[in-house]
TORKOL-4160 file (C-alpha; in steps of 0.2 Angstrom, whole numbers, padded with zeros to 4 digits, m for minus):
155
<pt num="1" X="0493" Y="m0276" Z="m0337"/>
<pt num="2" X="0492" Y="m0268" Z="m0319"/>
<pt num="3" X="0501" Y="m0270" Z="m0303"/>
<pt num="4" X="0492" Y="m0282" Z="m0291"/>
<pt num="5" X="0489" Y="m0275" Z="m0274"/>
<pt num="6" X="0491" Y="m0285" Z="m0258"/>
<pt num="7" X="0475" Y="m0287" Z="m0248"/>
<pt num="8" X="0480" Y="m0296" Z="m0233"/>
<pt num="9" X="0493" Y="m0303" Z="m0221"/>
<pt num="10" X="0505" Y="m0317" Z="m0226"/>
<pt num="11" X="0506" Y="m0333" Z="m0215"/>
<pt num="12" X="0523" Y="m0329" Z="m0209"/>
<pt num="13" X="0516" Y="m0312" Z="m0203"/>
<pt num="14" X="0502" Y="m0320" Z="m0194"/>
<pt num="15" X="0513" Y="m0333" Z="m0186"/>
<pt num="16" X="0525" Y="m0319" Z="m0179"/>
<pt num="17" X="0510" Y="m0311" Z="m0172"/>
<pt num="18" X="0504" Y="m0326" Z="m0164"/>
<pt num="19" X="0521" Y="m0330" Z="m0156"/>
<pt num="20" X="0522" Y="m0313" Z="m0150"/>
<pt num="21" X="0505" Y="m0314" Z="m0141"/>
<pt num="22" X="0510" Y="m0331" Z="m0134"/>
<pt num="23" X="0526" Y="m0324" Z="m0126"/>
<pt num="24" X="0517" Y="m0309" Z="m0119"/>
<pt num="25" X="0503" Y="m0321" Z="m0111"/>
<pt num="26" X="0516" Y="m0332" Z="m0104"/>
<pt num="27" X="0525" Y="m0318" Z="m0095"/>
<pt num="28" X="0509" Y="m0311" Z="m0089"/>
<pt num="29" X="0504" Y="m0328" Z="m0082"/>
<pt num="30" X="0520" Y="m0331" Z="m0073"/>
<pt num="31" X="0519" Y="m0313" Z="m0066"/>
<pt num="32" X="0502" Y="m0316" Z="m0060"/>
<pt num="33" X="0506" Y="m0332" Z="m0051"/>
<pt num="34" X="0520" Y="m0324" Z="m0042"/>
<pt num="35" X="0509" Y="m0310" Z="m0036"/>
<pt num="36" X="0495" Y="m0322" Z="m0031"/>
<pt num="37" X="0507" Y="m0332" Z="m0020"/>
<pt num="38" X="0514" Y="m0316" Z="m0012"/>
<pt num="39" X="0497" Y="m0311" Z="m0008"/>
<pt num="40" X="0493" Y="m0328" Z="0000"/>
<pt num="41" X="0509" Y="m0327" Z="0010"/>
<pt num="42" X="0504" Y="m0309" Z="0016"/>
<pt num="43" X="0486" Y="m0316" Z="0020"/>
<pt num="44" X="0494" Y="m0330" Z="0030"/>
<pt num="45" X="0505" Y="m0319" Z="0040"/>
<pt num="46" X="0490" Y="m0308" Z="0044"/>
<pt num="47" X="0479" Y="m0322" Z="0049"/>
<pt num="48" X="0493" Y="m0328" Z="0061"/>
<pt num="49" X="0495" Y="m0311" Z="0069"/>
<pt num="50" X="0476" Y="m0310" Z="0072"/>
<pt num="51" X="0477" Y="m0328" Z="0080"/>
<pt num="52" X="0492" Y="m0322" Z="0091"/>
<pt num="53" X="0482" Y="m0306" Z="0097"/>
<pt num="54" X="0466" Y="m0316" Z="0101"/>
<pt num="55" X="0476" Y="m0330" Z="0110"/>
<pt num="56" X="0486" Y="m0318" Z="0121"/>
<pt num="57" X="0471" Y="m0308" Z="0125"/>
<pt num="58" X="0463" Y="m0325" Z="0130"/>
<pt num="59" X="0478" Y="m0330" Z="0140"/>
<pt num="60" X="0477" Y="m0313" Z="0150"/>
<pt num="61" X="0460" Y="m0318" Z="0156"/>
<pt num="62" X="0462" Y="m0337" Z="0159"/>
<pt num="63" X="0480" Y="m0339" Z="0163"/>
<pt num="64" X="0484" Y="m0351" Z="0148"/>
<pt num="65" X="0482" Y="m0352" Z="0129"/>
<pt num="66" X="0466" Y="m0359" Z="0123"/>
<pt num="67" X="0459" Y="m0372" Z="0124"/>
<pt num="68" X="0463" Y="m0375" Z="0142"/>
<pt num="69" X="0472" Y="m0391" Z="0145"/>
<pt num="70" X="0477" Y="m0394" Z="0127"/>
<pt num="71" X="0494" Y="m0400" Z="0122"/>
<pt num="72" X="0495" Y="m0404" Z="0104"/>
<pt num="73" X="0510" Y="m0405" Z="0092"/>
<pt num="74" X="0507" Y="m0398" Z="0075"/>
<pt num="75" X="0519" Y="m0411" Z="0068"/>
<pt num="76" X="0506" Y="m0421" Z="0059"/>
<pt num="77" X="0507" Y="m0420" Z="0041"/>
<pt num="78" X="0496" Y="m0411" Z="0036"/>
<pt num="79" X="0489" Y="m0404" Z="0052"/>
<pt num="80" X="0472" Y="m0409" Z="0058"/>
<pt num="81" X="0458" Y="m0395" Z="0058"/>
<pt num="82" X="0449" Y="m0403" Z="0072"/>
<pt num="83" X="0462" Y="m0398" Z="0085"/>
<pt num="84" X="0463" Y="m0380" Z="0080"/>
<pt num="85" X="0444" Y="m0379" Z="0079"/>
<pt num="86" X="0444" Y="m0381" Z="0098"/>
<pt num="87" X="0455" Y="m0366" Z="0099"/>
<pt num="88" X="0444" Y="m0356" Z="0087"/>
<pt num="89" X="0428" Y="m0361" Z="0097"/>
<pt num="90" X="0436" Y="m0355" Z="0113"/>
<pt num="91" X="0441" Y="m0338" Z="0106"/>
<pt num="92" X="0424" Y="m0337" Z="0097"/>
<pt num="93" X="0416" Y="m0339" Z="0114"/>
<pt num="94" X="0426" Y="m0324" Z="0120"/>
<pt num="95" X="0421" Y="m0313" Z="0105"/>
<pt num="96" X="0435" Y="m0316" Z="0094"/>
<pt num="97" X="0427" Y="m0319" Z="0077"/>
<pt num="98" X="0433" Y="m0322" Z="0059"/>
<pt num="99" X="0446" Y="m0334" Z="0063"/>
<pt num="100" X="0448" Y="m0349" Z="0051"/>
<pt num="101" X="0454" Y="m0366" Z="0054"/>
<pt num="102" X="0463" Y="m0366" Z="0036"/>
<pt num="103" X="0477" Y="m0356" Z="0029"/>
<pt num="104" X="0475" Y="m0347" Z="0012"/>
<pt num="105" X="0481" Y="m0364" Z="0003"/>
<pt num="106" X="0466" Y="m0373" Z="0011"/>
<pt num="107" X="0477" Y="m0383" Z="0023"/>
<pt num="108" X="0474" Y="m0384" Z="0042"/>
<pt num="109" X="0484" Y="m0373" Z="0053"/>
<pt num="110" X="0496" Y="m0382" Z="0065"/>
<pt num="111" X="0495" Y="m0377" Z="0084"/>
<pt num="112" X="0510" Y="m0383" Z="0095"/>
<pt num="113" X="0504" Y="m0379" Z="0113"/>
<pt num="114" X="0518" Y="m0379" Z="0125"/>
<pt num="115" X="0510" Y="m0366" Z="0136"/>
<pt num="116" X="0508" Y="m0367" Z="0155"/>
<pt num="117" X="0496" Y="m0382" Z="0154"/>
<pt num="118" X="0509" Y="m0394" Z="0147"/>
<pt num="119" X="0524" Y="m0403" Z="0155"/>
<pt num="120" X="0536" Y="m0396" Z="0142"/>
<pt num="121" X="0552" Y="m0390" Z="0148"/>
<pt num="122" X="0555" Y="m0371" Z="0152"/>
<pt num="123" X="0558" Y="m0361" Z="0137"/>
<pt num="124" X="0547" Y="m0372" Z="0126"/>
<pt num="125" X="0538" Y="m0362" Z="0113"/>
<pt num="126" X="0520" Y="m0361" Z="0107"/>
<pt num="127" X="0518" Y="m0359" Z="0088"/>
<pt num="128" X="0504" Y="m0358" Z="0075"/>
<pt num="129" X="0510" Y="m0364" Z="0058"/>
<pt num="130" X="0505" Y="m0366" Z="0040"/>
<pt num="131" X="0513" Y="m0380" Z="0030"/>
<pt num="132" X="0512" Y="m0368" Z="0015"/>
<pt num="133" X="0507" Y="m0372" Z="m0002"/>
<pt num="134" X="0515" Y="m0390" Z="m0004"/>
<pt num="135" X="0505" Y="m0396" Z="0012"/>
<pt num="136" X="0521" Y="m0404" Z="0018"/>
<pt num="137" X="0527" Y="m0400" Z="0036"/>
<pt num="138" X="0545" Y="m0395" Z="0038"/>
<pt num="139" X="0549" Y="m0388" Z="0021"/>
<pt num="140" X="0556" Y="m0370" Z="0017"/>
<pt num="141" X="0538" Y="m0364" Z="0012"/>
<pt num="142" X="0531" Y="m0366" Z="0030"/>
<pt num="143" X="0526" Y="m0351" Z="0038"/>
<pt num="144" X="0525" Y="m0350" Z="0058"/>
<pt num="145" X="0523" Y="m0337" Z="0072"/>
<pt num="146" X="0528" Y="m0338" Z="0089"/>
<pt num="147" X="0514" Y="m0336" Z="0101"/>
<pt num="148" X="0523" Y="m0337" Z="0117"/>
<pt num="149" X="0537" Y="m0344" Z="0126"/>
<pt num="150" X="0534" Y="m0355" Z="0142"/>
<pt num="151" X="0548" Y="m0348" Z="0151"/>
<pt num="152" X="0543" Y="m0330" Z="0148"/>
<pt num="153" X="0525" Y="m0333" Z="0151"/>
<pt num="154" X="0526" Y="m0334" Z="0170"/>
<pt num="155" X="0522" Y="m0352" Z="0171"/>
């Protein structure tokens, strides 16, 4: 009688391969999600910088931030896109295109206007803010940018 030859893999060998592939897939997914989140954070910071640049250019022409006469607090949860839509409309009319009312997570940007057109005390700040991926205002994942300080704005 001859020696029998193995012509395949055992179940144990197949299970080991499947487990190793599963572990590699899990590591890849976690790494991808981290990179995706960092990209959204970078995009949010870039969009905020674009808003600030356009708003300060607008203020140089009109003497106050857009929309003139606005005084809105972003502390609604989540912020309302309608209010920032007025800002975008005013900026678009001046040629500043491509500004979105929503942050990279699909939430509306918050806009706290404490510029010259408000009765806020000296030193009050005007900010644009994203409530971040959790859509809740006031958490550690919020991203905001100071647009101007009333005291320094010559009001």
